[in-house]
Phi, psi and omega in degrees: 000128179283165182302317181297316177295318177300318177297313181297319177296319182293325188259358178305139175082355179264132179281151175283146178285145182298337183279349182287131185254332181286152170279163177308131178068012182287321181208164175281342176253139177268134178258126181238141175254124181240092180069243178261000180261148173246133178236150176240144181215141180208166168214149183216162181228163177238136167217137180305319179300306185287321184269001177054045174243047182308314189235024184286160175296141183304323181295324182291321174296319180299312176308311179301314182305310183290312186293329181293324177285311180303326180288329175301318181289317183293326182292344174259009177083011178279158173254108180300132178236327189228149181220127171251146183218136170241135190231129175252116178255130176290152178302143175082003177295133185281161192296325181298315184297315179299315180298319183282323171307312181295321179299320182290321174302307189300314182301314177303312178295320176297321181295322178277353184069031185248152188243131173287122185246001174147197179153201187216000000 
């Protein structure tokens, strides 16, 4: 199943919000209209297998995680302001890795003038 087919299968039967401006599969970030304001929202994930970062430095993985999401917003002309992140960490991962991963995310967000507002 292709990514497009998977997305279509998962979203079949759900109505689109009237505020959504993009056509289905038009962009990775959705543009929404709220009165006279336009907002953009996106989510992205990282996997070592898909992104080919098996042995990258942790700060570079963090940088990539943030930049992948920020670039989706930039591609639709949005100015990234807020960032949410969900992280799945395997048991036993050392503190140094987490610290360096966080450093990479922080550097990318600082460069974009964007703020971490939470996550899971």
